[in-house]
DRENRO-419136 format. One record per residue (C-alpha): residue in one letter; z, y negated, x negated; chain. Coordinates in steps of 0.1 Angstrom, whole numbers, plus 5000, padded with zeros to 4 digits. Example, Ala and Ser with C-alpha at 12.3 -4.5 7.8 and 13.67 -1.06 7.14 Angstrom:
# residues 2
{a {5078 5045 4877} A}
{s {5071 5011 4863} A}
This chain:
# residues 369
{m {1670 5009 5759} A}
{l {1683 5043 5778} A}
{t {1660 5051 5811} A}
{q {1660 5077 5836} A}
{h {1643 5107 5820} A}
{p {1612 5122 5833} A}
{t {1614 5159 5845} A}
{l {1584 5168 5823} A}
{l {1568 5146 5796} A}
{i {1531 5140 5802} A}
{g {1503 5121 5783} A}
{p {1480 5129 5751} A}
{s {1504 5137 5721} A}
{d {1481 5159 5698} A}
{w {1484 5151 5660} A}
{e {1457 5126 5652} A}
{p {1453 5127 5612} A}
{a {1434 5095 5611} A}
{r {1464 5078 5629} A}
{m {1492 5097 5610} A}
{p {1478 5113 5581} A}
{r {1494 5146 5566} A}
{e {1504 5125 5534} A}
{e {1527 5101 5554} A}
{f {1547 5131 5566} A}
{g {1549 5144 5533} A}
{r {1563 5110 5519} A}
{r {1590 5112 5545} A}
{i {1598 5148 5538} A}
{d {1601 5138 5498} A}
{a {1621 5111 5506} A}
{l {1646 5132 5528} A}
{w {1652 5153 5496} A}
{e {1672 5123 5478} A}
{r {1697 5127 5505} A}
{d {1707 5161 5485} A}
{p {1691 5168 5451} A}
{e {1706 5203 5456} A}
{a {1692 5210 5489} A}
{s {1661 5234 5491} A}
{r {1653 5230 5532} A}
{a {1663 5209 5560} A}
{i {1668 5219 5597} A}
{v {1655 5193 5620} A}
{f {1663 5198 5659} A}
{g {1645 5181 5689} A}
{s {1642 5182 5723} A}
{s {1622 5167 5753} A}
{r {1650 5142 5754} A}
{h {1662 5136 5714} A}
{h {1630 5142 5692} A}
{a {1629 5110 5673} A}
{e {1637 5128 5640} A}
{l {1616 5157 5649} A}
{a {1586 5135 5658} A}
{y {1593 5118 5623} A}
{f {1589 5149 5602} A}
{s {1567 5171 5626} A}
{n {1548 5147 5650} A}
{l {1561 5173 5676} A}
{i {1576 5160 5710} A}
{p {1590 5190 5728} A}
{k {1580 5188 5765} A}
{l {1602 5217 5779} A}
{e {1620 5236 5757} A}
{p {1632 5225 5722} A}
{a {1622 5230 5687} A}
{v {1631 5232 5650} A}
{a {1614 5221 5618} A}
{l {1624 5240 5591} A}
{l {1612 5222 5559} A}
{s {1613 5236 5526} A}
{r {1613 5219 5494} A}
{t {1591 5244 5474} A}
{g {1580 5266 5502} A}
{a {1557 5266 5531} A}
{h {1572 5243 5561} A}
{r {1577 5263 5596} A}
{l {1579 5250 5630} A}
{f {1597 5272 5659} A}
{v {1592 5262 5692} A}
{g {1611 5272 5725} A}
{g {1592 5290 5756} A}
{g {1581 5323 5744} A}
{v {1549 5333 5723} A}
{n {1527 5315 5750} A}
{m {1538 5281 5739} A}
{i {1528 5286 5705} A}
{g {1489 5281 5712} A}
{a {1502 5248 5731} A}
{a {1520 5237 5702} A}
{r {1496 5240 5674} A}
{p {1477 5207 5686} A}
{l {1507 5185 5683} A}
{t {1517 5193 5646} A}
{w {1505 5192 5611} A}
{i {1527 5224 5603} A}
{d {1505 5251 5599} A}
{e {1531 5275 5603} A}
{v {1543 5276 5640} A}
{l {1567 5304 5655} A}
{p {1586 5314 5684} A}
{m {1620 5300 5684} A}
{k {1637 5337 5687} A}
{d {1627 5342 5652} A}
{l {1644 5311 5640} A}
{a {1680 5332 5634} A}
{d {1665 5355 5612} A}
{a {1646 5330 5591} A}
{l {1678 5307 5587} A}
{a {1696 5340 5578} A}
{a {1668 5349 5553} A}
{g {1679 5317 5532} A}
{r {1716 5318 5537} A}
{a {1720 5312 5501} A}
{a {1700 5282 5502} A}
{r {1718 5247 5508} A}
{s {1705 5230 5539} A}
{l {1701 5198 5554} A}
{l {1710 5192 5592} A}
{v {1692 5167 5613} A}
{g {1697 5160 5646} A}
{a {1725 5186 5651} A}
{d {1746 5164 5676} A}
{s {1718 5169 5701} A}
{m {1721 5205 5700} A}
{t {1739 5222 5727} A}
{v {1768 5241 5717} A}
{g {1754 5275 5720} A}
{f {1723 5264 5698} A}
{r {1747 5247 5675} A}
{r {1767 5279 5674} A}
{t {1737 5303 5665} A}
{v {1724 5278 5637} A}
{t {1759 5274 5621} A}
{e {1763 5313 5619} A}
{a {1727 5320 5606} A}
{i {1735 5293 5579} A}
{g {1768 5309 5572} A}
{a {1790 5292 5547} A}
{s {1806 5258 5561} A}
{d {1797 5241 5528} A}
{a {1760 5253 5529} A}
{a {1750 5229 5553} A}
{t {1753 5184 5549} A}
{d {1743 5165 5581} A}
{a {1714 5140 5570} A}
{t {1708 5125 5603} A}
{a {1722 5093 5591} A}
{h {1701 5093 5561} A}
{v {1671 5100 5581} A}
{w {1680 5072 5603} A}
{s {1679 5053 5573} A}
{q {1647 5062 5564} A}
{m {1630 5055 5597} A}
{r {1641 5018 5597} A}
{r {1614 5005 5576} A}
{k {1580 5011 5592} A}
{s {1549 5023 5572} A}
{r {1513 5009 5581} A}
{y {1504 5034 5601} A}
{e {1534 5036 5623} A}
{l {1531 4996 5629} A}
{d {1494 5006 5639} A}
{a {1509 5029 5665} A}
{i {1533 5002 5677} A}
{d {1508 4980 5682} A}
{a {1489 5004 5704} A}
{a {1520 5006 5724} A}
{v {1524 4969 5725} A}
{k {1491 4964 5736} A}
{a {1496 4991 5765} A}
{t {1525 4968 5781} A}
{g {1503 4938 5780} A}
{a {1478 4963 5804} A}
{t {1509 4971 5825} A}
{r {1521 4936 5831} A}
{k {1484 4925 5839} A}
{a {1482 4949 5866} A}
{m {1516 4942 5881} A}
{r {1507 4908 5879} A}
{e {1475 4913 5896} A}
{a {1490 4936 5922} A}
{l {1520 4913 5931} A}
{i {1494 4884 5936} A}
{s {1479 4902 5962} A}
{a {1513 4905 5982} A}
{a {1519 4941 5973} A}
{g {1556 4954 5969} A}
{v {1578 4964 5944} A}
{t {1568 5000 5946} A}
{q {1530 4991 5947} A}
{a {1532 4967 5920} A}
{v {1553 4993 5898} A}
{l {1531 5021 5905} A}
{a {1500 4998 5894} A}
{g {1516 4991 5861} A}
{e {1521 5024 5854} A}
{r {1485 5039 5864} A}
{a {1473 5010 5840} A}
{a {1495 5023 5810} A}
{d {1482 5057 5820} A}
{m {1445 5044 5815} A}
{a {1452 5028 5785} A}
{g {1465 5061 5771} A}
{a {1505 5062 5775} A}
{q {1520 5091 5767} A}
{d {1550 5080 5786} A}
{v {1558 5051 5807} A}
{r {1596 5041 5818} A}
{t {1604 5015 5843} A}
{l {1631 4994 5860} A}
{f {1632 4969 5882} A}
{s {1657 4943 5901} A}
{l {1659 4934 5936} A}
{d {1688 4913 5934} A}
{g {1677 4885 5914} A}
{g {1677 4902 5880} A}
{r {1715 4907 5880} A}
{t {1709 4943 5877} A}
{l {1682 4968 5869} A}
{r {1675 5001 5884} A}
{p {1651 5031 5886} A}
{f {1632 5043 5915} A}
{f {1653 5062 5938} A}
{a {1633 5056 5969} A}
{s {1602 5036 5980} A}
{f {1605 4995 5982} A}
{k {1580 4982 6001} A}
{q {1593 4946 6004} A}
{a {1580 4919 5981} A}
{v {1602 4902 5956} A}
{d {1601 4873 5941} A}
{p {1608 4865 5911} A}
{l {1610 4901 5899} A}
{l {1622 4913 5868} A}
{a {1616 4943 5852} A}
{y {1618 4966 5823} A}
{l {1586 4985 5809} A}
{a {1585 5010 5780} A}
{v {1554 5022 5770} A}
{r {1552 5049 5743} A}
{r {1516 5056 5725} A}
{f {1511 5082 5693} A}
{n {1547 5086 5697} A}
{y {1561 5054 5692} A}
{w {1578 5028 5719} A}
{a {1574 4993 5729} A}
{e {1590 4974 5753} A}
{c {1592 4944 5775} A}
{f {1611 4926 5799} A}
{p {1585 4907 5822} A}
{l {1594 4883 5848} A}
{f {1566 4876 5877} A}
{t {1567 4850 5900} A}
{i {1538 4829 5920} A}
{r {1558 4797 5919} A}
{p {1542 4770 5900} A}
{e {1569 4754 5875} A}
{p {1594 4776 5855} A}
{s {1631 4776 5866} A}
{r {1652 4757 5840} A}
{l {1669 4789 5835} A}
{h {1637 4807 5824} A}
{e {1630 4776 5800} A}
{k {1665 4779 5787} A}
{a {1662 4816 5779} A}
{w {1628 4811 5763} A}
{d {1641 4782 5740} A}
{a {1670 4804 5730} A}
{l {1643 4829 5722} A}
{e {1620 4810 5701} A}
{a {1655 4796 5681} A}
{a {1665 4831 5674} A}
{a {1630 4841 5661} A}
{s {1626 4811 5639} A}
{a {1658 4823 5623} A}
{i {1655 4859 5615} A}
{k {1645 4867 5577} A}
{p {1655 4898 5556} A}
{g {1690 4893 5545} A}
{v {1701 4874 5576} A}
{a {1733 4886 5590} A}
{t {1729 4898 5627} A}
{q {1761 4880 5635} A}
{e {1748 4848 5626} A}
{i {1720 4853 5653} A}
{v {1744 4865 5677} A}
{q {1761 4832 5675} A}
{l {1731 4811 5677} A}
{i {1718 4826 5710} A}
{a {1752 4823 5724} A}
{a {1752 4784 5716} A}
{a {1717 4781 5729} A}
{i {1724 4799 5760} A}
{a {1758 4781 5768} A}
{p {1776 4775 5793} A}
{c {1758 4802 5807} A}
{q {1766 4840 5798} A}
{a {1749 4868 5783} A}
{h {1732 4892 5806} A}
{p {1752 4923 5809} A}
{v {1718 4944 5796} A}
{t {1716 4923 5762} A}
{a {1756 4917 5756} A}
{r {1755 4950 5740} A}
{a {1721 4945 5713} A}
{f {1702 4914 5713} A}
{a {1680 4929 5693} A}
{q {1669 4968 5696} A}
{r {1651 4984 5668} A}
{m {1621 5001 5682} A}
{g {1603 5031 5668} A}
{l {1601 5069 5676} A}
{g {1631 5064 5700} A}
{l {1641 5040 5730} A}
{d {1679 5050 5720} A}
{e {1677 5039 5682} A}
{p {1712 5023 5672} A}
{p {1706 4987 5673} A}
{y {1726 4977 5640} A}
{t {1734 4942 5655} A}
{d {1772 4953 5647} A}
{v {1792 4928 5625} A}
{g {1779 4932 5587} A}
{a {1746 4945 5596} A}
{t {1715 4922 5584} A}
{f {1679 4920 5592} A}
{e {1656 4940 5563} A}
{a {1620 4936 5556} A}
{g {1597 4961 5575} A}
{e {1619 4965 5607} A}
{v {1606 4965 5640} A}
{y {1626 4949 5668} A}
{s {1624 4937 5705} A}
{l {1644 4905 5704} A}
{r {1659 4901 5737} A}
{i {1677 4872 5754} A}
{g {1694 4876 5787} A}
{i {1711 4849 5804} A}
{a {1736 4860 5836} A}
{d {1744 4822 5859} A}
{e {1758 4831 5890} A}
{p {1744 4801 5909} A}
{r {1709 4806 5896} A}
{g {1704 4839 5891} A}
{s {1702 4860 5860} A}
{l {1668 4869 5836} A}
{i {1657 4887 5804} A}
{c {1631 4874 5780} A}
{s {1619 4895 5752} A}
{r {1596 4896 5721} A}
{m {1584 4926 5698} A}
{f {1587 4914 5663} A}
{i {1581 4930 5625} A}
{v {1606 4914 5599} A}
{a {1584 4903 5570} A}
{a {1594 4884 5537} A}
{d {1595 4848 5550} A}
{g {1605 4855 5586} A}
{i {1589 4877 5614} A}
{v {1555 4887 5626} A}
{a {1554 4890 5666} A}
{f {1531 4915 5679} A}
{d {1500 4904 5698} A}
{e {1507 4915 5734} A}
{e {1468 4912 5744} A}
{e {1442 4939 5746} A}
{p {1419 4932 5718} A}
Protein backbone atom coordinates (compact mmCIF):
# COMPACT_ATOMS: atom_id res chain seq x y z
CA UNK A 1 0.00 0.00 0.00
CA UNK A 2 1.45 3.35 -1.00
CA UNK A 3 1.98 5.90 1.77
CA UNK A 4 3.60 9.28 2.17
CA UNK A 5 7.32 8.93 1.35
CA UNK A 6 9.76 10.36 3.94
CA UNK A 7 12.19 13.02 2.77
CA UNK A 8 15.19 11.09 4.09
CA UNK A 9 15.28 7.36 4.80
CA UNK A 10 16.66 6.63 8.25
CA UNK A 11 17.38 3.56 10.33
CA UNK A 12 19.96 0.75 10.18
CA UNK A 13 20.37 -0.75 6.71
CA UNK A 14 23.91 -2.18 6.74
CA UNK A 15 24.39 -5.52 5.04
CA UNK A 16 24.42 -8.26 7.68
CA UNK A 17 25.91 -11.48 6.22
CA UNK A 18 24.37 -13.57 8.98
CA UNK A 19 20.91 -12.30 7.97
CA UNK A 20 21.38 -12.34 4.19
CA UNK A 21 24.56 -14.18 3.15
CA UNK A 22 26.48 -13.53 -0.03
CA UNK A 23 25.38 -16.93 -1.36
CA UNK A 24 21.74 -15.81 -1.24
CA UNK A 25 22.49 -12.93 -3.61
CA UNK A 26 24.48 -15.26 -5.84
CA UNK A 27 21.46 -17.57 -6.11
CA UNK A 28 19.27 -14.64 -7.15
CA UNK A 29 21.73 -13.46 -9.80
CA UNK A 30 22.07 -16.97 -11.21
CA UNK A 31 18.28 -17.14 -11.55
CA UNK A 32 18.29 -13.78 -13.34
CA UNK A 33 20.47 -15.12 -16.15
CA UNK A 34 17.76 -17.67 -16.96
CA UNK A 35 15.71 -14.77 -18.40
CA UNK A 36 18.13 -14.50 -21.34
CA UNK A 37 20.94 -17.06 -21.75
CA UNK A 38 22.67 -14.71 -24.19
CA UNK A 39 22.82 -11.75 -21.78
CA UNK A 40 26.22 -11.09 -20.24
CA UNK A 41 25.29 -8.27 -17.87
CA UNK A 42 22.34 -6.73 -16.04
CA UNK A 43 21.70 -3.07 -15.24
CA UNK A 44 19.62 -2.77 -12.07
CA UNK A 45 18.31 0.68 -11.12
CA UNK A 46 17.01 1.90 -7.79
CA UNK A 47 16.10 5.18 -6.11
CA UNK A 48 15.05 6.13 -2.58
CA UNK A 49 11.42 5.67 -3.64
CA UNK A 50 11.64 2.60 -5.93
CA UNK A 51 14.42 0.24 -4.94
CA UNK A 52 12.97 -3.25 -4.40
CA UNK A 53 14.82 -4.78 -7.36
CA UNK A 54 18.12 -3.08 -6.48
CA UNK A 55 17.88 -4.21 -2.85
CA UNK A 56 17.04 -7.73 -4.01
CA UNK A 57 20.35 -8.04 -5.84
CA UNK A 58 22.67 -5.71 -3.90
CA UNK A 59 21.07 -5.15 -0.45
CA UNK A 60 21.51 -1.40 -1.06
CA UNK A 61 18.64 1.02 -0.46
CA UNK A 62 19.57 4.48 -1.81
CA UNK A 63 18.82 7.13 0.79
CA UNK A 64 19.27 10.22 -1.38
CA UNK A 65 20.34 9.88 -5.02
CA UNK A 66 19.82 6.82 -7.25
CA UNK A 67 22.16 3.86 -7.57
CA UNK A 68 22.78 1.23 -10.24
CA UNK A 69 24.12 -2.29 -9.87
CA UNK A 70 25.97 -3.54 -12.94
CA UNK A 71 25.93 -7.31 -12.64
CA UNK A 72 28.24 -9.42 -14.78
CA UNK A 73 27.75 -13.03 -15.79
CA UNK A 74 31.50 -13.73 -15.84
CA UNK A 75 33.26 -10.71 -14.32
CA UNK A 76 33.08 -8.64 -11.15
CA UNK A 77 29.83 -7.00 -10.10
CA UNK A 78 29.92 -3.22 -9.66
CA UNK A 79 27.71 -0.73 -7.83
CA UNK A 80 27.44 2.91 -8.93
CA UNK A 81 26.11 5.39 -6.37
CA UNK A 82 24.99 8.99 -6.79
CA UNK A 83 26.08 11.91 -4.67
CA UNK A 84 29.73 12.03 -5.66
CA UNK A 85 32.80 10.29 -4.30
CA UNK A 86 31.90 11.28 -0.74
CA UNK A 87 28.97 8.82 -0.84
CA UNK A 88 31.14 5.81 -1.69
CA UNK A 89 32.31 5.30 1.87
CA UNK A 90 28.74 5.60 3.16
CA UNK A 91 27.50 3.04 0.62
CA UNK A 92 30.10 0.33 1.23
CA UNK A 93 28.58 -1.02 4.50
CA UNK A 94 25.15 -1.26 2.83
CA UNK A 95 26.09 -3.85 0.20
CA UNK A 96 27.93 -7.09 -0.32
CA UNK A 97 29.30 -5.87 -3.69
CA UNK A 98 32.98 -5.05 -3.27
CA UNK A 99 33.43 -2.61 -6.16
CA UNK A 100 31.56 0.63 -5.36
CA UNK A 101 32.03 3.53 -7.79
CA UNK A 102 30.64 7.05 -8.34
CA UNK A 103 27.66 7.38 -10.65
CA UNK A 104 29.63 9.58 -13.04
CA UNK A 105 31.56 6.48 -14.11
CA UNK A 106 28.42 4.53 -15.11
CA UNK A 107 28.09 5.75 -18.70
CA UNK A 108 31.71 4.85 -19.50
CA UNK A 109 31.29 1.42 -17.90
CA UNK A 110 28.18 0.75 -19.98
CA UNK A 111 29.81 2.01 -23.17
CA UNK A 112 32.86 -0.18 -22.58
CA UNK A 113 30.60 -3.22 -22.86
CA UNK A 114 28.49 -1.83 -25.69
CA UNK A 115 28.73 -5.08 -27.63
CA UNK A 116 27.38 -7.06 -24.69
CA UNK A 117 23.74 -8.08 -24.46
CA UNK A 118 22.17 -6.45 -21.37
CA UNK A 119 19.18 -6.98 -19.12
CA UNK A 120 17.44 -3.88 -17.76
CA UNK A 121 15.77 -4.08 -14.34
CA UNK A 122 13.78 -1.21 -12.84
CA UNK A 123 14.13 0.96 -15.92
CA UNK A 124 10.56 2.32 -15.67
CA UNK A 125 11.56 4.03 -12.40
CA UNK A 126 14.36 5.97 -14.06
CA UNK A 127 13.90 9.64 -14.84
CA UNK A 128 13.71 10.51 -18.53
CA UNK A 129 17.19 12.00 -18.51
CA UNK A 130 18.75 9.07 -16.70
CA UNK A 131 17.07 6.58 -19.02
CA UNK A 132 18.39 8.49 -22.03
CA UNK A 133 21.93 8.36 -20.62
CA UNK A 134 21.72 4.60 -20.11
CA UNK A 135 20.16 3.98 -23.52
CA UNK A 136 22.79 6.03 -25.33
CA UNK A 137 25.60 4.28 -23.47
CA UNK A 138 24.22 0.82 -24.27
CA UNK A 139 23.93 1.62 -27.97
CA UNK A 140 21.76 -0.52 -30.26
CA UNK A 141 18.10 -0.80 -29.24
CA UNK A 142 18.22 -4.61 -29.50
CA UNK A 143 21.18 -4.83 -27.11
CA UNK A 144 18.97 -4.67 -24.00
CA UNK A 145 15.93 -6.59 -22.77
CA UNK A 146 13.68 -5.44 -19.94
CA UNK A 147 13.78 -8.18 -17.31
CA UNK A 148 11.84 -6.39 -14.55
CA UNK A 149 8.80 -8.67 -14.81
CA UNK A 150 11.06 -11.72 -14.63
CA UNK A 151 12.66 -10.35 -11.46
CA UNK A 152 9.28 -9.73 -9.85
CA UNK A 153 8.42 -13.34 -10.62
CA UNK A 154 11.64 -14.43 -8.91
CA UNK A 155 10.81 -12.31 -5.89
CA UNK A 156 7.41 -13.93 -5.36
CA UNK A 157 8.70 -17.03 -3.57
CA UNK A 158 10.60 -16.14 -0.43
CA UNK A 159 13.71 -17.92 0.83
CA UNK A 160 14.29 -18.84 4.46
CA UNK A 161 16.40 -15.71 4.92
CA UNK A 162 13.65 -13.53 3.52
CA UNK A 163 11.02 -15.14 5.72
CA UNK A 164 13.18 -14.50 8.78
CA UNK A 165 13.50 -10.81 7.81
CA UNK A 166 9.75 -10.47 7.29
CA UNK A 167 9.14 -12.21 10.62
CA UNK A 168 11.32 -9.58 12.33
CA UNK A 169 9.30 -6.82 10.64
CA UNK A 170 6.03 -8.43 11.72
CA UNK A 171 7.22 -8.54 15.33
CA UNK A 172 8.17 -4.87 15.09
CA UNK A 173 4.58 -4.07 14.12
CA UNK A 174 3.54 -5.89 17.28
CA UNK A 175 5.75 -3.62 19.39
CA UNK A 176 4.32 -0.61 17.56
CA UNK A 177 0.71 -1.61 18.22
CA UNK A 178 1.44 -2.28 21.89
CA UNK A 179 2.91 1.20 22.37
CA UNK A 180 -0.03 2.84 20.58
CA UNK A 181 -2.55 0.89 22.66
CA UNK A 182 -0.84 1.89 25.92
CA UNK A 183 -0.77 5.54 24.83
CA UNK A 184 -4.47 5.51 23.96
CA UNK A 185 -5.37 3.88 27.28
CA UNK A 186 -3.64 6.79 28.99
CA UNK A 187 -5.94 9.19 27.06
CA UNK A 188 -3.35 10.28 24.51
CA UNK A 189 -4.50 12.10 21.40
CA UNK A 190 -4.05 10.72 17.88
CA UNK A 191 -0.69 12.38 17.29
CA UNK A 192 0.73 11.26 20.64
CA UNK A 193 -0.45 7.69 20.09
CA UNK A 194 0.96 7.37 16.58
CA UNK A 195 4.28 8.93 17.59
CA UNK A 196 4.50 6.55 20.54
CA UNK A 197 4.10 3.69 18.08
CA UNK A 198 6.72 5.05 15.71
CA UNK A 199 9.20 5.49 18.58
CA UNK A 200 8.58 1.88 19.64
CA UNK A 201 9.25 0.72 16.06
CA UNK A 202 12.50 2.69 16.01
CA UNK A 203 13.53 1.08 19.31
CA UNK A 204 12.75 -2.32 17.76
CA UNK A 205 15.28 -1.62 14.99
CA UNK A 206 12.96 -0.45 12.22
CA UNK A 207 14.59 1.01 9.12
CA UNK A 208 11.42 2.76 8.12
CA UNK A 209 7.95 3.27 9.58
CA UNK A 210 4.87 4.41 7.65
CA UNK A 211 1.61 5.34 9.38
CA UNK A 212 -1.87 6.39 8.34
CA UNK A 213 -4.89 6.92 10.55
CA UNK A 214 -8.60 7.66 10.35
CA UNK A 215 -10.51 10.57 11.86
CA UNK A 216 -13.85 9.67 10.30
CA UNK A 217 -14.72 6.28 11.72
CA UNK A 218 -12.50 4.27 9.40
CA UNK A 219 -13.91 5.60 6.15
CA UNK A 220 -10.63 7.13 5.00
CA UNK A 221 -6.97 6.88 6.03
CA UNK A 222 -4.73 9.93 6.06
CA UNK A 223 -1.10 10.85 6.78
CA UNK A 224 0.03 13.61 9.13
CA UNK A 225 -0.44 17.12 7.82
CA UNK A 226 -0.94 18.72 11.23
CA UNK A 227 -1.04 17.77 14.89
CA UNK A 228 -4.29 16.13 16.10
CA UNK A 229 -4.61 16.41 19.86
CA UNK A 230 -8.10 14.94 20.11
CA UNK A 231 -8.65 11.34 21.16
CA UNK A 232 -10.53 9.08 18.72
CA UNK A 233 -12.34 5.90 19.71
CA UNK A 234 -12.32 3.64 17.81
CA UNK A 235 -9.10 4.55 16.01
CA UNK A 236 -8.28 2.71 12.78
CA UNK A 237 -4.64 2.95 11.72
CA UNK A 238 -2.33 1.58 9.05
CA UNK A 239 1.19 0.57 10.09
CA UNK A 240 4.02 -0.54 7.84
CA UNK A 241 7.43 -1.36 9.31
CA UNK A 242 10.62 -2.37 7.51
CA UNK A 243 13.39 -4.47 9.04
CA UNK A 244 16.41 -5.92 7.25
CA UNK A 245 14.97 -4.32 4.06
CA UNK A 246 11.68 -6.29 4.24
CA UNK A 247 8.23 -4.90 5.01
CA UNK A 248 5.31 -5.98 7.17
CA UNK A 249 1.98 -4.19 7.49
CA UNK A 250 -1.20 -4.26 9.57
CA UNK A 251 -4.45 -2.35 10.10
CA UNK A 252 -4.95 -2.21 13.90
CA UNK A 253 -8.21 -0.99 15.37
CA UNK A 254 -7.85 0.55 18.82
CA UNK A 255 -10.81 0.93 21.16
CA UNK A 256 -11.52 0.90 24.89
CA UNK A 257 -15.01 -0.47 24.33
CA UNK A 258 -15.41 -3.76 26.20
CA UNK A 259 -17.24 -5.66 23.46
CA UNK A 260 -16.36 -5.89 19.75
CA UNK A 261 -18.92 -4.46 17.37
CA UNK A 262 -20.94 -6.67 15.04
CA UNK A 263 -19.11 -5.08 12.12
CA UNK A 264 -15.77 -6.04 13.70
CA UNK A 265 -16.93 -9.62 14.20
CA UNK A 266 -18.18 -9.81 10.61
CA UNK A 267 -14.83 -8.63 9.24
CA UNK A 268 -12.83 -11.12 11.28
CA UNK A 269 -15.20 -13.96 10.39
CA UNK A 270 -14.63 -13.13 6.72
CA UNK A 271 -10.86 -13.04 7.26
CA UNK A 272 -10.90 -16.46 8.94
CA UNK A 273 -12.99 -17.90 6.11
CA UNK A 274 -10.64 -16.51 3.46
CA UNK A 275 -7.52 -17.63 5.33
CA UNK A 276 -8.82 -21.18 5.65
CA UNK A 277 -9.56 -21.35 1.91
CA UNK A 278 -6.20 -20.11 0.60
CA UNK A 279 -3.91 -22.89 -0.65
CA UNK A 280 -1.42 -23.26 -3.51
CA UNK A 281 -3.27 -23.30 -6.82
CA UNK A 282 -6.41 -21.62 -5.48
CA UNK A 283 -7.57 -18.84 -7.79
CA UNK A 284 -7.64 -15.38 -6.25
CA UNK A 285 -11.04 -14.83 -7.82
CA UNK A 286 -12.45 -17.63 -5.67
CA UNK A 287 -11.34 -15.77 -2.54
CA UNK A 288 -12.79 -12.51 -3.87
CA UNK A 289 -16.18 -14.19 -4.19
CA UNK A 290 -15.90 -15.83 -0.78
CA UNK A 291 -15.12 -12.51 0.90
CA UNK A 292 -17.96 -10.72 -0.90
CA UNK A 293 -20.42 -13.35 0.32
CA UNK A 294 -19.03 -13.25 3.87
CA UNK A 295 -19.37 -9.46 4.27
CA UNK A 296 -22.72 -9.09 2.44
CA UNK A 297 -24.79 -6.95 2.49
CA UNK A 298 -21.87 -4.61 3.33
CA UNK A 299 -19.52 -3.36 0.64
CA UNK A 300 -15.74 -3.78 0.45
CA UNK A 301 -13.75 -0.89 1.89
CA UNK A 302 -12.23 1.32 -0.85
CA UNK A 303 -8.73 0.49 0.40
CA UNK A 304 -9.22 -3.27 0.05
CA UNK A 305 -11.46 -3.19 -3.02
CA UNK A 306 -8.33 -2.86 -5.21
CA UNK A 307 -6.51 -5.82 -3.64
CA UNK A 308 -7.73 -8.01 -0.80
CA UNK A 309 -4.27 -9.62 -0.64
CA UNK A 310 -1.08 -7.61 -1.03
CA UNK A 311 2.21 -9.35 -1.69
CA UNK A 312 4.79 -8.32 0.90
CA UNK A 313 8.54 -8.19 0.58
CA UNK A 314 11.04 -5.53 -0.41
CA UNK A 315 8.42 -3.03 -1.57
CA UNK A 316 5.12 -1.69 -0.29
CA UNK A 317 3.84 -1.40 -3.85
CA UNK A 318 4.51 -4.92 -5.12
CA UNK A 319 1.95 -6.04 -7.71
CA UNK A 320 -0.98 -7.59 -5.82
CA UNK A 321 -1.56 -10.43 -8.31
CA UNK A 322 -5.19 -10.70 -7.30
CA UNK A 323 -6.48 -10.23 -10.83
CA UNK A 324 -8.77 -12.76 -12.53
CA UNK A 325 -6.70 -15.80 -13.49
CA UNK A 326 -4.06 -15.36 -10.77
CA UNK A 327 -3.46 -18.09 -8.22
CA UNK A 328 -1.71 -18.36 -4.87
CA UNK A 329 1.58 -20.27 -4.94
CA UNK A 330 3.66 -21.93 -2.23
CA UNK A 331 6.39 -19.72 -0.80
CA UNK A 332 4.61 -16.40 -1.32
CA UNK A 333 4.02 -13.94 1.52
CA UNK A 334 0.85 -11.88 1.64
CA UNK A 335 -1.00 -9.43 3.79
CA UNK A 336 -4.64 -10.52 3.74
CA UNK A 337 -6.94 -7.50 4.21
CA UNK A 338 -10.66 -7.56 4.82
CA UNK A 339 -12.30 -4.16 4.64
CA UNK A 340 -15.97 -3.41 5.29
CA UNK A 341 -17.76 -0.17 4.48
CA UNK A 342 -21.15 0.23 6.14
CA UNK A 343 -22.39 3.80 6.19
CA UNK A 344 -24.67 3.57 9.24
CA UNK A 345 -22.17 1.60 11.34
CA UNK A 346 -18.84 2.93 10.06
CA UNK A 347 -15.95 1.20 8.30
CA UNK A 348 -12.97 -0.89 9.31
CA UNK A 349 -10.15 -3.06 7.98
CA UNK A 350 -8.57 -6.12 9.57
CA UNK A 351 -5.53 -7.97 8.29
CA UNK A 352 -3.13 -10.86 8.77
CA UNK A 353 0.33 -11.56 7.40
CA UNK A 354 0.89 -15.11 6.19
CA UNK A 355 3.02 -17.49 4.14
CA UNK A 356 1.40 -19.71 1.54
CA UNK A 357 2.45 -23.23 2.57
CA UNK A 358 1.96 -26.58 0.84
CA UNK A 359 -1.36 -27.33 2.52
CA UNK A 360 -2.69 -23.88 3.43
CA UNK A 361 -1.30 -20.78 5.09
CA UNK A 362 0.99 -20.19 8.05
CA UNK A 363 0.33 -16.91 9.84
CA UNK A 364 3.25 -14.91 11.21
CA UNK A 365 3.43 -14.57 14.99
CA UNK A 366 3.05 -10.87 15.76
CA UNK A 367 4.32 -11.05 19.34
CA UNK A 368 7.89 -10.46 20.47
CA UNK A 369 9.67 -13.69 21.46
